C-alpha positions in Angstrom: -31.7 -3.0 -15.8 -28.4 -1.3 -15.7 -26.9 1.3 -18.2 -23.4 2.8 -18.2 -21.0 4.2 -20.6 -17.6 2.6 -20.7 -14.3 3.1 -22.6 -13.0 0.0 -24.2 -9.2 -0.2 -23.9 -6.5 -2.6 -25.3 -6.2 -5.7 -23.2 -8.6 -7.3 -20.7 -11.0 -5.3 -18.5 -13.6 -6.2 -15.9 -16.7 -4.1 -15.3 -18.9 -4.6 -12.2 -22.3 -3.2 -11.5 -23.7 -3.1 -7.9 -27.4 -3.7 -8.6 -30.2 -3.2 -6.1 -33.3 -5.5 -6.4 -36.4 -3.7 -7.5 -39.5 -3.6 -5.3 -42.0 -6.4 -6.0 -45.3 -5.6 -7.8 -48.7 -7.0 -6.9 -51.8 -6.7 -9.2 -55.1 -6.1 -7.4 -57.9 -8.3 -8.9 -60.8 -6.6 -10.7 -59.3 -3.1 -10.2 -56.7 -3.1 -13.0 -54.4 -1.2 -10.6 -50.8 -2.0 -9.7 -49.7 -1.4 -6.1 -46.0 -1.6 -5.2 -44.9 -3.3 -2.0 -41.4 -3.7 -0.8 -40.4 -7.4 -0.6 -38.2 -8.4 2.3 -34.8 -9.0 0.7 -31.8 -10.2 2.7 -29.0 -8.1 1.4 -25.5 -9.6 1.7 -22.9 -7.8 3.8 -19.1 -8.0 3.6 -16.1 -6.6 5.3 -12.4 -6.7 4.6 -9.2 -5.9 6.5 -5.5 -6.2 5.5 -2.7 -7.8 7.4 -0.3 -4.9 6.9 -0.8 -1.4 5.5 2.5 -1.6 3.7 3.9 -4.8 2.2 7.3 -5.3 0.6 7.8 -6.9 -2.9 8.5 -10.6 -2.4 6.4 -10.9 0.8 2.8 -12.0 1.3 -0.3 -10.1 2.3 -3.3 -11.6 4.2 -6.9 -10.3 3.8 -9.7 -11.4 6.0 -13.2 -10.3 7.0 -16.8 -11.3 7.3 -19.5 -12.1 4.8 -23.2 -12.8 5.2 -25.7 -13.9 2.5 -23.0 -15.5 0.3 -20.9 -18.6 0.5 -18.1 -17.2 -1.6 -16.1 -14.0 -1.6 -14.6 -12.7 -4.8 -11.4 -10.6 -4.5 -10.6 -8.1 -7.3 -7.3 -6.1 -7.1 -6.7 -2.6 -8.6 -3.3 -1.0 -8.7 -0.4 0.0 -11.0 0.9 -2.2 -13.9 -1.1 -5.3 -14.7 -3.8 -4.3 -12.1 -4.7 -1.0 -13.7 -8.1 -2.2 -14.9 -8.7 -4.6 -12.1 -7.8 -8.3 -11.9 -9.8 -11.1 -10.1 -7.3 -12.6 -7.6 -9.4 -15.3 -5.9 -12.7 -16.8 -5.0 -12.6 -17.5 -1.3 -15.1 -19.8 0.6 -17.0 -18.3 3.5 -16.9 -20.4 6.7 -19.9 -21.5 8.7 -19.5 -18.6 11.1 -19.4 -16.1 8.2 -15.7 -15.4 8.2 -13.2 -15.6 5.3 -9.4 -15.3 4.9 -7.0 -15.3 1.9 -3.2 -15.0 1.7 -2.0 -13.2 -1.4 1.5 -14.2 -2.6 2.4 -12.3 -5.8 6.1 -12.9 -5.4 8.2 -10.4 -7.4 5.6 -9.9 -10.2 4.3 -6.6 -8.8 5.7 -3.0 -8.7 5.6 -0.5 -5.9 2.6 1.8 -5.5 -0.8 2.0 -4.0 -3.2 -0.9 -4.4 -6.9 -1.5 -3.5 -8.4 -4.9 -2.9 -12.2 -5.1 -3.3 -14.1 -7.9 -1.7 -17.5 -8.8 -3.4 -20.1 -11.3 -2.5 -20.6 -13.9 -5.3 -23.6 -11.9 -6.7 -21.6 -8.7 -6.8 -24.2 -6.9 -4.7 -22.1 -6.0 -1.6 -18.6 -4.8 -1.7 -15.8 -3.5 0.6 -12.5 -2.0 -0.4 -9.1 -2.0 1.4 -6.2 0.1 0.3 -2.5 -0.7 1.0 0.9 0.2 -0.2 3.6 -1.9 -1.9 7.3 -0.9 -1.6 10.5 -2.4 -2.9 12.2 -3.1 -6.3 13.9 0.3 -6.3 16.9 2.0 -4.7 18.0 4.8 -2.4 20.9 7.2 -2.8 22.8 9.6 -0.6 25.3 12.4 -1.3 27.3 14.4 1.3 27.9 18.1 0.6 31.5 17.7 1.8 34.0 14.9 2.4 35.9 16.7 5.1 34.3 18.6 7.9 35.7 20.3 11.0 34.4 19.8 14.5 31.1 21.7 14.8 30.7 21.7 11.1 27.5 20.9 9.1 27.0 18.4 6.3 24.0 18.4 4.0 22.9 14.9 2.9 20.6 14.6 -0.1 19.3 11.7 -2.1 16.6 9.9 -4.0 14.3 7.0 -3.0 12.6 5.0 -5.7 11.3 2.0 -3.7 7.8 3.4 -3.3 8.3 4.2 0.4 7.0 7.4 1.9 10.1 8.1 4.1 13.7 7.3 4.7 15.7 6.7 7.8 19.2 8.2 8.5 21.6 6.3 10.8 25.1 7.7 11.7 28.1 5.4 12.4 31.4 6.5 13.7 33.9 6.3 16.6 33.0 5.8 20.2 29.3 5.7 21.0 28.4 5.7 17.3 30.1 2.4 16.7 26.8 0.5 16.6 25.0 3.3 14.9 22.5 6.0 16.1 19.3 6.9 14.2 19.4 10.6 13.6 16.3 11.3 11.5 13.3 9.9 9.8 12.5 12.1 6.7 9.3 12.3 4.7 10.1 12.2 1.0 9.3 15.2 -1.2 6.8 14.9 -4.0 9.6 14.0 -6.4 10.9 11.2 -4.0 14.0 13.3 -2.9 15.1 14.2 0.6 17.5 16.6 2.2 18.9 16.7 5.7 21.5 18.9 7.5 23.5 17.3 10.3 25.8 19.4 12.5 28.6 17.5 14.3 28.9 18.3 18.0 32.3 19.8 19.0 32.7 16.9 21.4 32.7 14.3 18.7 36.1 12.6 18.3 38.0 13.1 15.0 37.8 10.2 12.5 35.6 8.7 9.8 31.8 8.9 10.0 29.3 7.1 7.8 25.7 8.2 7.3 23.5 5.3 6.1 20.1 5.8 4.5 17.4 3.2 4.1 13.8 3.3 3.0 11.3 2.9 5.9 10.8 -0.8 5.2 14.5 -1.4 4.8 14.3 -2.8 1.3 17.2 -0.7 0.0 20.1 1.3 1.6 23.1 3.4 0.7 25.8 5.3 2.6 28.2 8.2 2.4 31.4 8.6 4.4 33.0 11.8 5.6 36.1 12.6 7.7 35.8 14.8 10.8 39.1 16.6 10.8 40.5 19.8 12.5 
């Protein structure tokens, strides 16, 4: 038997119990006594691994693994939005060599955040989780503290990233060697998804227009700010 307290919420929810078979019981004749022996039970086993730790909205994610003691793997996804209470994604057949694989293609119907895919055997006895991130569907911004800077001057770049990424990349474009762009920093976002970076222009930099471009780590969104290096 299984007993648990649950909270019933609006909408659809799934509840799973991982049950362990009880030991078998054998009655000894003429003694009226019950002795307990452990029956050999083949417990299913299951593993799961993701194709990428961070996927972008609009792309696909592949899950694969092994499974013994079951011919089917059930995949249940937990995450933000529609997946808050868990949603069964697929029932995947297990191959003759105890492997399985499934490609998830949610399109653009998901939001950025952290997700956990749980693989169960068909009897819901064994399970294995795998957590991954989803980014995209947002924007990044950048603001320069000044529009005109003298040689050797410093500009502070600040902005916000709402794509769900953990970091942003800053790339500087300008005259000479910077014509094709040079990556100057990779910044971890603050808890409120903001960032700040101070860049000091070398005295040897030629005068002219410079553009600092920011993109989230997965390059799903970008923005730029232009300043003039002038004496």
